[in-house]
C-alpha positions as CSV (number, residue, x, y, z in Angstrom):
1,X,97.7,-3.8,11.3
2,X,95.3,-2.4,9.0
3,X,95.6,1.5,8.1
4,X,93.1,3.7,7.5
5,X,92.8,7.0,5.7
6,X,92.8,10.9,7.8
7,X,89.2,10.9,7.1
8,X,88.3,7.0,8.5
9,X,90.3,8.3,11.7
10,X,88.4,11.4,11.8
11,X,85.3,9.1,11.4
12,X,86.9,6.5,14.2
13,X,87.9,9.6,16.7
14,X,84.7,10.9,16.7
15,X,83.4,7.9,18.5
16,X,81.5,6.2,14.6
17,X,82.0,1.9,15.3
18,X,82.4,1.6,11.7
19,X,84.8,2.1,8.8
20,X,83.8,1.3,5.4
21,X,86.0,-0.1,2.5
22,X,86.5,3.3,0.8
23,X,88.3,4.2,4.2
24,X,91.2,1.6,3.9
25,X,94.5,3.2,3.0
26,X,97.0,-0.2,3.6
27,X,95.5,-4.5,4.2
28,X,98.1,-6.7,5.1
29,X,97.9,-9.5,2.8
30,X,97.9,-12.5,5.6
31,X,94.6,-10.7,7.4
32,X,92.4,-13.4,7.6
33,X,88.6,-12.7,7.1
34,X,87.1,-12.2,10.4
35,X,89.9,-11.3,12.3
36,X,90.2,-9.1,15.4
37,X,92.6,-6.8,14.1
38,X,94.5,-3.6,15.1
39,X,93.9,-0.3,13.2
40,X,95.9,2.3,13.0
41,X,96.1,5.8,11.1
42,X,98.0,6.3,7.2
43,X,101.2,7.2,9.7
44,X,100.7,4.2,11.9
45,X,99.9,5.7,15.3
46,X,97.6,2.9,17.0
47,X,93.5,3.5,17.3
48,X,92.6,0.4,18.4
49,X,91.0,-2.8,17.5
50,X,88.4,-4.1,15.1
51,X,86.8,-6.9,13.9
52,X,87.6,-7.3,9.9
53,X,85.8,-8.3,6.8
54,X,87.8,-8.8,3.6
55,X,84.6,-8.1,1.5
56,X,81.9,-6.1,3.0
57,X,81.3,-2.4,2.2
58,X,81.7,-1.9,6.3
59,X,85.0,-3.5,6.5
60,X,86.2,-2.9,9.9
61,X,84.0,-2.6,13.2
62,X,85.2,-0.9,16.2
63,X,85.5,-3.4,19.5
64,X,86.0,-2.3,23.1
65,X,89.2,-4.9,23.3
66,X,92.3,-4.5,25.0
67,X,95.4,-4.1,23.4
68,X,97.5,-6.9,23.3
69,X,94.1,-9.4,24.6
70,X,94.2,-12.5,22.8
71,X,91.1,-12.5,20.2
72,X,89.6,-15.3,21.6
73,X,89.6,-14.0,25.4
74,X,88.2,-10.9,24.5
75,X,85.5,-12.4,22.2
76,X,84.2,-14.5,25.7
77,X,85.2,-11.7,27.7
78,X,82.4,-9.5,25.8
79,X,80.7,-12.2,25.5
80,X,79.8,-12.9,29.2
81,X,79.8,-9.3,30.0
82,X,76.9,-8.8,28.1
83,X,75.0,-11.8,29.2
84,X,75.5,-10.4,32.6
85,X,74.1,-7.0,31.9
86,X,70.3,-8.9,31.2
87,X,68.0,-9.7,33.9
88,X,68.1,-13.7,34.8
89,X,64.8,-13.6,35.8
90,X,63.3,-13.0,32.2
91,X,62.7,-16.1,30.2
92,X,62.6,-14.4,26.5
93,X,65.5,-12.0,26.6
94,X,68.3,-10.9,23.7
95,X,71.6,-12.0,25.6
96,X,73.8,-10.1,23.2
97,X,72.6,-7.3,20.6
98,X,75.8,-6.8,17.8
99,X,77.9,-3.7,17.5
100,X,76.0,-2.6,20.9
101,X,77.7,-5.3,23.2
102,X,80.8,-4.9,21.2
103,X,80.4,-8.0,19.5
104,X,79.5,-6.9,15.4
105,X,77.4,-9.3,14.0
106,X,76.3,-11.6,16.9
107,X,72.7,-11.9,17.8
108,X,71.8,-14.4,20.4
109,X,68.1,-14.5,21.9
110,X,66.8,-17.0,24.7
111,X,63.7,-18.6,24.9
112,X,63.5,-20.4,27.6
113,X,65.4,-23.9,27.7
114,X,66.3,-22.6,23.6
115,X,68.7,-20.1,22.4
116,X,68.3,-18.8,19.0
117,X,71.4,-17.1,17.5
118,X,73.0,-15.6,14.6
119,X,76.6,-14.6,13.1
120,X,75.8,-12.6,10.8
121,X,79.6,-10.8,10.0
122,X,82.7,-12.5,9.2
123,X,84.0,-12.5,12.7
124,X,81.0,-13.7,14.2
125,X,81.3,-16.4,12.2
126,X,85.2,-17.1,13.1
127,X,84.1,-17.5,16.7
128,X,80.9,-19.5,16.0
129,X,82.2,-22.9,17.8
130,X,83.5,-20.5,20.7
131,X,80.2,-18.7,21.3
132,X,78.3,-22.2,20.7
133,X,80.5,-23.8,23.7
134,X,80.1,-21.0,26.3
135,X,76.7,-20.4,25.4
136,X,75.9,-24.7,26.6
137,X,78.4,-24.4,29.2
138,X,76.4,-21.6,31.1
139,X,72.8,-22.3,29.8
140,X,72.8,-26.3,28.9
141,X,69.9,-25.1,26.4
142,X,67.5,-28.5,25.4
143,X,67.4,-26.9,22.2
144,X,70.2,-24.6,20.2
145,X,69.2,-23.4,16.6
146,X,71.6,-21.2,14.2
147,X,69.7,-18.9,12.2
148,X,72.0,-17.5,9.3
149,X,69.3,-17.3,7.0
150,X,69.4,-13.7,7.2
151,X,70.1,-11.7,3.8
152,X,72.7,-9.6,5.3
153,X,75.2,-12.7,5.3
154,X,75.3,-11.6,1.8
155,X,77.5,-8.8,2.5
156,X,79.8,-10.5,4.4
157,X,80.2,-13.1,1.4
158,X,79.0,-15.8,3.2
159,X,76.0,-18.2,2.3
160,X,72.4,-18.1,4.2
161,X,72.2,-21.5,6.3
162,X,70.4,-22.7,9.2
163,X,70.5,-25.8,11.4
164,X,69.6,-27.4,14.7
165,X,73.0,-27.7,16.7
166,X,71.3,-28.7,20.2
167,X,68.1,-31.0,20.0
168,X,65.6,-32.6,17.9
169,X,62.8,-30.4,17.8
170,X,63.2,-26.8,17.5
171,X,59.9,-26.5,19.1
172,X,60.3,-24.5,22.9
173,X,57.3,-23.7,25.3
174,X,57.7,-20.6,27.4
175,X,55.5,-19.1,29.9
176,X,56.0,-15.0,29.7
177,X,53.6,-12.8,31.9
178,X,51.4,-15.7,32.8
179,X,50.7,-16.6,29.3
180,X,52.1,-19.8,27.1
181,X,53.8,-19.6,24.0
182,X,55.5,-21.7,21.6
183,X,58.5,-20.7,19.8
184,X,59.9,-22.4,16.6
185,X,63.7,-21.8,16.5
186,X,63.8,-23.2,13.3
187,X,60.9,-21.6,11.4
188,X,60.3,-18.7,13.5
189,X,61.0,-15.1,12.5
190,X,64.8,-13.7,13.2
191,X,66.3,-16.5,15.8
192,X,62.4,-17.7,16.5
193,X,60.7,-14.4,17.5
194,X,60.8,-11.4,18.6
195,X,61.8,-9.8,22.0
196,X,61.9,-6.1,21.0
197,X,58.8,-5.4,21.5
198,X,58.0,-6.8,24.9
199,X,57.9,-3.8,27.2
200,X,56.0,-2.0,24.4
201,X,53.3,-5.2,24.8
202,X,52.6,-4.9,28.5
203,X,52.2,-0.7,27.9
204,X,49.7,-1.6,25.5
205,X,48.1,-4.2,27.4
206,X,47.8,-1.3,30.6
207,X,46.5,1.5,28.1
208,X,44.3,-0.2,25.8
209,X,40.2,-0.6,25.8
210,X,37.1,-1.7,24.3
211,X,37.2,-3.1,20.8
212,X,41.3,-3.2,19.8
213,X,42.5,-4.0,16.4
214,X,46.5,-5.3,16.0
215,X,47.6,-4.9,12.5
216,X,50.7,-6.9,11.5
217,X,50.1,-9.1,14.6
218,X,52.3,-12.1,13.7
219,X,52.0,-14.8,16.4
220,X,50.0,-12.1,18.8
221,X,52.1,-10.3,20.8
222,X,49.8,-7.6,21.4
223,X,46.9,-9.3,20.5
224,X,47.1,-11.8,23.6
225,X,47.7,-9.3,25.6
226,X,45.5,-7.3,24.8
227,X,42.7,-10.1,25.1
228,X,43.7,-10.9,28.4
229,X,43.3,-7.0,30.0
230,X,39.5,-7.6,28.6
231,X,39.8,-5.7,24.8
232,X,37.9,-7.7,22.5
233,X,40.7,-8.4,19.6
234,X,40.8,-8.7,15.9
235,X,44.1,-9.9,14.6
236,X,44.9,-8.9,11.4
237,X,48.2,-9.9,9.2
238,X,49.0,-11.0,5.5
239,X,50.6,-14.3,6.7
240,X,48.0,-17.4,7.1
241,X,50.4,-19.6,8.8
242,X,51.1,-16.4,11.6
243,X,47.2,-16.4,12.2
244,X,47.2,-20.3,12.2
245,X,49.9,-19.9,15.3
246,X,48.7,-16.9,16.7
247,X,45.1,-18.9,17.5
248,X,47.2,-22.1,18.4
249,X,48.3,-19.7,21.1
250,X,44.9,-18.0,22.0
251,X,43.4,-21.5,22.2
252,X,46.2,-22.4,24.7
253,X,45.7,-19.2,27.2
254,X,41.9,-19.5,26.9
255,X,41.5,-16.5,25.0
256,X,39.0,-15.5,21.9
257,X,40.7,-13.2,19.3
258,X,39.0,-13.2,15.3
259,X,42.0,-13.6,13.1
260,X,41.9,-11.8,9.7
261,X,43.8,-12.5,6.7
262,X,44.8,-10.1,4.3
263,X,47.1,-6.9,3.5
264,X,46.5,-4.1,6.3
265,X,46.1,-1.3,3.6
266,X,43.3,-2.3,2.1
267,X,41.6,-3.8,5.2
268,X,41.8,-0.7,7.1
269,X,40.2,1.1,3.8
270,X,37.5,-1.8,3.8
271,X,37.2,-1.2,7.5
272,X,36.7,2.5,7.2
273,X,34.0,2.4,4.0
274,X,32.0,-0.1,6.3
275,X,32.0,2.4,8.8
276,X,33.6,-0.6,11.7
277,X,35.4,1.5,14.3
278,X,37.5,0.5,17.3
279,X,39.0,1.9,20.3
280,X,42.6,0.9,20.1
281,X,44.3,0.4,17.1
282,X,48.1,-1.5,16.8
283,X,50.4,-0.8,14.3
284,X,53.6,-3.0,14.0
285,X,54.3,-3.3,10.4
286,X,57.7,-4.7,8.9
287,X,60.3,-2.2,7.8
288,X,59.5,-0.2,4.9
289,X,62.7,1.4,4.9
290,X,65.7,-1.5,4.5
291,X,68.2,0.9,2.5
292,X,68.2,4.8,2.3
293,X,67.0,4.6,-0.9
294,X,63.6,3.3,-0.1
295,X,63.2,6.2,2.6
296,X,60.7,8.3,0.5
297,X,58.5,5.4,-0.6
298,X,58.6,4.1,3.1
299,X,57.3,7.7,4.3
300,X,54.5,7.8,2.3
301,X,53.8,3.6,3.0
302,X,53.8,5.0,7.1
303,X,51.8,7.9,6.3
304,X,49.1,5.6,4.6
305,X,48.4,3.4,7.0
306,X,48.7,5.3,9.9
307,X,45.9,7.8,8.2
308,X,43.9,4.7,8.1
309,X,44.1,3.8,11.5
310,X,43.8,7.1,12.6
311,X,40.3,7.4,10.3
312,X,39.1,4.2,12.5
313,X,39.5,5.4,15.8
314,X,36.4,6.5,18.1
315,X,36.6,10.0,19.6
316,X,39.2,8.9,22.8
317,X,40.6,5.9,21.1
318,X,44.3,4.9,21.4
319,X,46.8,4.8,18.3
320,X,49.9,2.4,19.5
321,X,52.3,3.2,15.8
322,X,56.0,1.8,15.1
323,X,58.2,1.2,13.1
324,X,61.1,-0.5,13.2
325,X,62.7,1.1,10.2
326,X,66.3,2.2,11.3
327,X,66.6,4.7,8.5
328,X,63.6,6.6,9.7
329,X,64.4,8.7,12.6
330,X,62.0,9.2,15.9
331,X,61.8,12.4,14.8
332,X,60.9,11.8,11.3
333,X,58.2,9.2,11.7
334,X,56.6,11.2,14.8
335,X,56.4,14.2,11.6
336,X,55.0,11.1,9.9
337,X,52.2,10.5,12.2
338,X,51.6,13.8,12.8
339,X,51.2,14.8,9.0
340,X,48.4,11.6,9.3
341,X,46.4,13.0,11.9
342,X,46.4,16.3,10.0
343,X,44.8,14.5,7.2
344,X,42.7,12.5,9.2
345,X,41.3,15.5,10.9
346,X,42.0,14.3,14.4
347,X,42.8,15.9,17.4
348,X,46.3,13.5,18.7
349,X,48.3,13.9,21.8
350,X,51.4,11.6,22.2
351,X,50.8,10.1,26.2
352,X,53.9,8.0,25.5
353,X,57.1,7.4,23.4
354,X,58.7,4.5,23.7
355,X,61.6,1.9,22.1
356,X,63.7,-0.9,22.3
357,X,63.9,-2.3,25.9
358,X,66.8,-2.6,28.3
359,X,68.2,-5.7,26.4
360,X,68.5,-4.6,23.1
361,X,71.1,-1.5,23.7
362,X,72.2,0.7,21.3
363,X,75.0,2.7,20.6
364,X,75.2,6.4,21.5
365,X,77.5,7.5,18.7
366,X,75.8,5.0,16.0
367,X,72.1,6.7,15.8
368,X,71.7,4.0,12.7
369,X,71.2,0.7,15.6
370,X,68.0,2.8,17.5
371,X,65.9,1.0,14.7
372,X,62.8,0.7,17.1
373,X,60.0,3.6,17.3
374,X,56.9,3.4,18.8
375,X,54.5,5.8,20.1
376,X,50.9,5.7,21.8
377,X,49.2,8.8,20.7
378,X,45.1,9.4,22.0
379,X,42.8,10.6,19.6
380,X,39.9,13.2,19.8
């Protein structure tokens, strides 16, 4: 049993799932890293159970476990419940989304016959073999990649590592929305690729028109769907390997897409100077605020990027602008885009507000987990 301070107990009773090391009152010496431990007030009144980290500043992560449930039984119950909540007809989906599914530090993504997963807390690491066995029994995947090469493992005192757990080739081919994709589960971003923009990409394809510019296009999630919808697409990214994979996807699906390698800020400025204009612009940059101290710089960067995009949109054009910075709220991001519209002297109206899809749930009492924002803005 770990006892927490009165301040920590108030935080717990307020519903927040995270207790920091500064709110620990008493920790027994025999609690192992990653254990699913009982948490109590300073006076010993039982509050519930949490995953324990003996290294991270975020020391306790609350879990919806019953009082006397054995650790492995509880972990498997929550794992199976998370999978049951997903749509089994989707070939690409997030099967487990960490804290929101009651499994702190566990991310599991399905890519057709492949699975990529991460264990980025001591608790998720402790139950790694249990998780793998359950996934193999349930899905019989041809490929399973462990993608523990994320920097966040350092906060838990764990090394970065990645390895192929099942299969000989990390690449899997999947058909989604009638488009054929190849994911490399060892070399692709995150666990092999992104699922969180899928619904937004579909919405953008329904609304986009004319000449379209997809900024920070990565492997073409927006670009290919817009091209198939009839747009004349230019895909812009700073990564040559990503553009090479995008071109491969375009060829595989008999689509024509112009690719441009470069920094989005620089290229958008150049397009503005040259008078090049578009009917649709997609902005899906990487997170500019990975920590709270980066928020001021992130606000400036987001405003500049949106300003440049608004300047090159034709009247009647569509801006799809996204932020995946958890430290920038939806309200804050909308204000940033509004300020950019003022400076660009454009009449802008929001026609849709979107976020992550249902397979990326967030916690109501932990707004930090609600990271993805997507605004669909029509411009006159």
